[in-house]
C-alpha positions as CSV (number, residue, x, y, z in Angstrom):
1,M,47.0,70.2,162.7
2,P,46.0,71.0,158.8
3,S,48.2,69.5,156.2
4,G,50.3,71.8,154.0
5,G,47.8,72.1,151.2
6,A,45.0,72.4,153.7
7,A,47.0,75.4,155.5
8,K,47.5,77.2,152.1
9,E,43.9,76.9,151.3
10,L,42.9,78.3,154.5
11,G,45.3,81.1,154.0
12,R,43.6,81.7,151.0
13,Q,40.3,81.9,152.3
14,V,41.3,84.1,155.3
15,F,43.9,86.3,153.9
16,T,41.8,87.7,151.0
17,I,41.9,91.2,150.0
18,P,38.1,91.7,151.1
19,N,38.9,90.1,154.4
20,I,42.1,92.6,155.0
21,L,40.0,95.5,154.4
22,S,37.3,94.4,156.7
23,L,39.8,93.7,159.4
24,L,41.4,97.0,158.7
25,R,38.1,98.7,159.2
26,L,37.5,96.8,162.5
27,T,40.7,98.4,163.5
28,M,39.4,101.8,162.8
29,V,36.1,101.3,165.2
30,P,37.8,102.1,168.3
31,V,39.8,105.0,166.8
32,V,36.5,106.4,165.3
33,V,34.9,106.4,168.8
34,L,37.9,107.4,170.5
35,L,38.2,110.9,168.0
36,L,34.6,111.1,168.6
37,L,34.7,111.0,172.3
38,A,37.7,113.5,172.1
39,E,35.2,115.8,169.7
40,A,38.2,115.7,167.2
41,D,35.3,115.6,164.7
42,M,37.2,116.3,161.4
43,A,39.7,113.5,162.2
44,A,37.0,111.1,163.3
45,V,34.8,111.8,160.1
46,A,38.1,111.4,158.0
47,V,38.4,108.1,159.6
48,F,34.9,107.0,159.3
49,I,34.8,108.1,155.5
50,L,37.8,105.9,155.0
51,A,36.4,103.2,156.6
52,A,32.9,103.5,154.4
53,L,35.2,103.2,151.5
54,T,36.8,100.2,152.6
55,D,33.4,99.0,153.2
56,F,32.4,99.7,149.5
57,L,35.9,98.4,148.1
58,D,35.6,94.9,150.0
59,G,32.1,94.6,148.7
60,Q,32.9,95.2,145.2
61,I,36.2,92.8,145.3
62,A,34.3,90.1,147.2
63,R,31.6,90.2,144.3
64,R,34.1,89.7,141.5
65,T,36.3,87.1,143.5
66,Q,34.5,85.0,145.7
67,P,33.2,85.7,149.1
68,T,34.5,83.4,152.1
69,L,32.9,82.4,155.2
70,V,35.5,84.8,157.1
71,G,34.3,87.9,155.0
72,K,30.6,87.0,155.4
73,I,31.5,87.4,159.2
74,L,34.1,90.0,159.1
75,D,32.2,92.6,156.8
76,P,28.8,92.8,158.8
77,L,30.7,92.7,162.2
78,A,32.7,95.6,161.1
79,D,29.8,97.6,159.7
80,R,27.9,97.0,162.8
81,L,30.5,98.0,165.1
82,M,31.5,101.1,163.1
83,L,28.0,102.1,162.8
84,S,26.9,101.3,166.6
85,G,30.0,102.9,168.1
86,A,29.7,106.2,166.4
87,A,25.9,106.2,166.8
88,V,26.3,105.6,170.7
89,V,28.8,108.4,170.9
90,L,26.9,110.8,168.9
91,A,23.7,109.9,171.3
92,L,26.0,110.3,174.4
93,R,27.0,113.9,172.8
94,G,23.2,114.8,172.5
95,L,23.7,114.7,168.7
96,L,21.2,111.7,168.2
97,P,18.2,110.6,170.1
98,V,19.3,107.8,172.7
99,W,16.1,105.7,172.2
100,A,16.6,105.5,168.4
101,V,20.4,104.6,168.8
102,A,19.4,101.8,171.6
103,I,17.0,100.3,169.0
104,L,19.6,100.4,166.5
105,V,22.4,98.9,168.4
106,G,19.8,96.1,169.6
107,R,19.1,95.5,166.3
108,D,22.7,95.3,165.1
109,L,23.3,92.6,168.0
110,L,20.3,90.7,166.9
111,A,21.6,90.7,163.2
112,L,25.3,89.7,164.2
113,V,24.2,86.8,166.3
114,G,21.5,85.8,163.6
115,G,24.6,85.8,161.3
116,L,26.5,83.5,163.5
117,V,23.7,81.4,163.8
118,F,22.5,80.9,160.2
119,G,25.9,81.6,158.7
120,G,25.4,82.3,155.0
121,K,22.0,80.9,154.7
122,I,20.5,84.4,155.1
123,P,21.3,86.5,151.9
124,V,21.8,90.3,152.4
125,N,19.1,92.0,151.0
126,P,19.0,95.2,149.2
127,V,17.2,97.2,152.0
128,G,19.9,96.5,154.5
129,K,22.6,97.4,152.2
130,A,20.7,100.8,151.4
131,A,20.3,101.1,155.2
132,T,24.0,100.6,155.9
133,A,24.7,103.4,153.4
134,V,22.3,105.9,154.4
135,L,23.3,105.5,158.2
136,M,26.9,105.8,157.3
137,A,26.2,109.2,155.6
138,A,24.2,110.1,158.3
139,V,26.5,109.9,160.9
140,A,28.9,111.6,159.0
141,L,26.5,114.2,158.3
142,V,25.4,114.8,161.7
143,I,29.0,115.1,163.0
144,F,29.7,117.8,160.4
145,F,26.3,119.4,160.4
146,P,24.2,118.5,163.4
147,G,20.3,119.9,163.1
148,A,17.1,118.6,161.4
149,V,18.2,117.7,158.2
150,S,21.1,115.4,159.1
151,E,18.7,113.9,162.0
152,G,16.1,113.4,159.2
153,I,18.4,111.5,157.1
154,F,19.3,109.2,160.4
155,Y,15.8,108.4,160.5
156,V,15.6,107.5,157.0
157,G,18.2,105.2,157.6
158,F,17.1,104.0,160.7
159,G,13.7,103.2,159.3
160,L,15.4,101.2,156.4
161,S,17.2,99.2,158.9
162,L,14.1,98.4,160.8
163,L,12.6,97.3,157.5
164,A,15.4,95.1,156.7
165,A,15.4,93.8,160.2
166,A,11.9,92.4,159.2
167,L,12.8,91.2,156.2
168,Y,15.8,89.1,157.9
169,V,13.2,88.1,160.4
170,I,10.8,86.7,157.7
171,N,14.2,84.8,156.4
172,I,14.8,83.1,159.7
173,L,11.4,81.9,159.9
174,R,11.3,80.8,156.8
175,I,14.6,78.9,156.9
176,S,14.0,77.6,160.4
177,G,10.5,76.2,159.3
178,R,8.3,78.4,161.4
179,G,7.4,80.5,158.7
180,G,4.5,78.4,157.1
181,T,4.8,77.1,153.5
182,T,6.8,78.9,150.8
């Protein structure tokens, strides 16, 4: 059982504003999925955009303060679950190609497992951040304006996502000693 000082420190590490925003975003995932399944698209997009804003805010605040281990787990978990959940429903509704969503979900699962296994050793790369931003925008656009343009934006995010995955694999190989000399 942690001492009083250790418990306070643990509380400071867990109950930070960025972590609370990530937890809030996690609670929005089933709401967005259920709204999309019910085809309540306006409400789904509103909650989805709110979730994207909490992602932006928690990132800004965490960079100004100090990112926590909990935050390094919660933030990508919330992002991956939100994007994958929404994309799966959109694929089920015929608004996104099933094959691309399956690859995206598989990549997200691997990214989550890799993040848990390697912890904070693998830094977030700018391509991954760009992929998340483009995919968030694409999902919102696909809901409102299904068609070639919004699907094209999805493919841009999908491509960036695959490039980011390749960069993460290279980092994992380097960290694990299997990537040759540096």
